[in-house]
C-alpha positions as CSV (number, residue, x, y, z in Angstrom):
1,M,83.3,-36.6,-9.6
2,I,84.3,-38.9,-12.5
3,T,82.8,-38.1,-15.8
4,S,82.4,-40.3,-18.9
5,Q,85.3,-38.5,-20.6
6,D,87.5,-39.4,-17.6
7,I,86.6,-43.0,-18.1
8,R,87.2,-42.8,-21.9
9,A,90.5,-41.1,-21.4
10,K,91.8,-43.5,-18.8
11,T,94.5,-45.8,-20.1
12,F,96.1,-48.7,-18.4
13,E,99.6,-50.0,-18.7
14,K,99.9,-53.3,-20.4
15,A,100.5,-56.1,-18.0
16,V,103.0,-58.7,-19.0
17,F,101.4,-61.7,-17.4
18,G,97.8,-62.3,-16.5
19,G,96.4,-59.0,-17.7
20,Y,93.0,-58.4,-19.1
21,E,92.1,-58.4,-22.7
22,M,92.3,-54.9,-23.9
23,G,89.2,-55.0,-26.2
24,S,87.0,-56.3,-23.4
25,V,88.2,-53.7,-21.0
26,D,87.7,-50.9,-23.6
27,D,84.2,-52.2,-24.4
28,Y,83.3,-52.3,-20.7
29,L,84.7,-48.8,-20.1
30,E,82.7,-47.5,-23.1
31,A,79.5,-49.1,-21.7
32,V,80.1,-47.5,-18.3
33,A,80.8,-44.2,-19.9
34,Q,77.6,-44.3,-21.9
35,E,75.6,-45.3,-18.8
36,L,77.2,-42.4,-16.9
37,D,76.3,-40.0,-19.8
38,A,72.7,-41.2,-19.8
39,Q,72.4,-40.8,-16.0
40,A,74.0,-37.4,-16.2
41,K,71.4,-36.4,-18.8
42,E,68.6,-37.8,-16.7
43,I,69.9,-36.0,-13.6
44,A,70.0,-32.7,-15.7
45,V,66.4,-33.3,-16.8
46,L,65.3,-34.1,-13.3
47,K,67.0,-31.1,-11.9
48,G,65.2,-28.9,-14.5
49,K,61.9,-30.5,-13.6
50,M,62.7,-30.0,-9.9
51,K,63.5,-26.4,-10.5
52,I,60.2,-25.9,-12.3
53,L,58.3,-27.7,-9.5
54,A,60.1,-25.6,-6.9
55,D,59.1,-22.4,-8.8
56,K,55.5,-23.7,-9.0
57,V,55.5,-24.4,-5.2
58,E,56.8,-20.9,-4.6
59,E,54.1,-19.5,-6.9
60,Y,51.5,-21.5,-5.1
61,R,52.8,-20.3,-1.7
62,G,52.5,-16.7,-3.0
63,T,49.0,-17.3,-4.3
64,E,48.1,-19.0,-1.0
65,E,49.4,-15.9,0.9
66,A,47.4,-13.6,-1.4
67,M,44.3,-15.7,-0.9
68,R,44.7,-15.7,2.9
69,A,45.2,-11.9,2.7
70,A,42.1,-11.6,0.5
71,L,40.1,-13.8,2.9
72,V,41.1,-11.8,5.9
73,S,40.3,-8.6,4.0
74,A,36.9,-10.0,3.0
75,Q,36.2,-11.0,6.6
76,Q,37.1,-7.5,7.8
77,L,35.0,-5.9,5.1
78,A,32.0,-8.1,6.0
79,A,32.4,-7.2,9.7
80,Q,32.6,-3.5,8.7
81,I,29.5,-3.8,6.5
82,E,27.6,-5.6,9.2
83,A,28.6,-2.9,11.8
84,D,27.6,-0.1,9.4
85,A,24.3,-1.8,8.6
86,R,23.5,-2.2,12.3
87,A,24.4,1.4,13.0
88,K,22.2,2.5,10.1
89,G,19.4,0.2,11.3
90,D,19.6,1.6,14.8
91,A,19.6,5.2,13.5
92,I,16.5,4.4,11.4
93,V,14.7,2.8,14.4
94,T,15.7,5.8,16.5
95,D,14.4,8.3,13.9
96,A,11.2,6.3,13.4
97,T,10.6,6.2,17.1
98,A,11.2,9.9,17.5
99,Q,8.8,10.6,14.5
100,S,6.2,8.3,15.9
101,L,6.4,10.0,19.3
102,E,6.1,13.4,17.6
103,V,3.1,12.3,15.6
104,L,1.5,10.7,18.7
105,S,2.0,13.9,20.6
106,D,0.4,15.9,17.8
107,I,-2.5,13.5,17.7
108,K,-3.0,13.8,21.5
109,K,-3.0,17.6,21.2
110,Q,-5.6,17.4,18.4
111,I,-7.7,15.0,20.5
112,A,-7.5,17.4,23.5
113,S,-8.4,20.3,21.3
114,E,-11.4,18.4,19.8
115,E,-12.5,17.3,23.3
116,T,-12.4,20.9,24.4
117,K,-14.5,21.9,21.3
118,L,-16.9,19.0,22.0
119,A,-17.3,20.1,25.6
120,A,-18.0,23.7,24.5
121,V,-20.6,22.5,21.9
122,R,-22.2,20.2,24.6
123,A,-22.4,23.2,27.0
124,S,-23.8,25.4,24.3
125,Y,-26.3,22.7,23.3
126,A,-27.3,22.3,26.9
127,K,-27.8,26.1,27.3
128,F,-29.8,26.1,24.0
129,L,-32.1,23.3,25.3
130,S,-32.5,25.0,28.6
131,D,-33.3,28.3,26.9
132,A,-35.7,26.6,24.5
133,R,-37.4,24.8,27.4
134,S,-37.7,28.0,29.3
135,L,-39.2,29.8,26.2
136,C,-41.6,26.9,25.6
137,E,-42.7,26.9,29.3
138,R,-43.3,30.7,29.1
139,Q,-45.3,30.2,25.9
140,I,-47.4,27.4,27.5
141,R,-48.1,29.6,30.5
142,Y,-49.0,32.4,28.2
143,L,-51.3,30.2,26.2
144,D,-52.8,28.8,29.3
145,A,-53.6,32.4,30.4
146,V,-55.2,33.3,27.0
147,P,-58.4,31.3,27.3
148,R,-59.0,32.7,30.8
149,A,-58.8,36.2,29.5
150,Q,-61.3,35.5,26.8
151,E,-63.7,34.1,29.3
152,Q,-63.4,37.1,31.5
153,S,-63.9,39.7,28.7
154,A,-66.1,39.3,25.7
155,P,-64.4,41.6,23.3
156,V,-61.3,40.3,21.5
157,Q,-58.3,42.2,22.3
158,E,-55.1,42.2,20.4
159,Q,-52.5,40.1,22.2
160,P,-49.0,41.4,22.8
161,R,-46.2,40.1,20.6
162,I,-43.0,38.9,21.8
163,T,-40.4,40.9,20.0
164,E,-37.2,40.2,21.8
165,P,-35.7,36.7,21.6
166,E,-34.6,35.0,24.7
167,Q,-31.1,35.5,25.8
168,G,-28.7,32.9,24.2
169,A,-31.1,32.0,21.4
170,D,-29.0,33.9,18.9
171,D,-26.0,31.8,19.8
172,F,-27.2,29.2,17.3
173,G,-28.3,31.6,14.6
174,A,-32.0,31.3,15.6
175,T,-34.2,34.3,15.4
176,Q,-37.3,34.8,17.4
177,L,-38.8,31.4,17.8
178,F,-42.3,32.3,18.4
179,S,-44.1,35.5,17.6
180,L,-47.7,36.1,18.7
């Protein structure tokens, strides 16, 4: 490659006939040398800028790779979080279902127990009513028999008292219902 110094150092032999004027050739060579110097400086500046730009491109490529890696990592993390949330949600639903079935079973047991108690109370109530009816019917028969006895005998006799309660009357805390 020819430099500006090569051009400045170049000398030509003097021609005897028909040569060029030395001052014009020297001026032209100086102008060419100066132009070559300017272009060399411009090339050096452009090479420096190109290096800076190449470094920036590499930096951007590195950043782009890092961003891609971060994006992939974020997508994987999001998928993992979603899977964990689904698993936890399924576990919560399963636990809630088991608890609700347990509570429902307990409630059914309580209902069965209460229905058994209700049946026992109804049976006891029915027996009480039957015993009360029976007692009332006996009292009515007794009262029906009392006026006949007075008609048959003139003196007033002391009437017998019922001292024992009917069987089953004490089941409800009742004492002797009637006493004569």
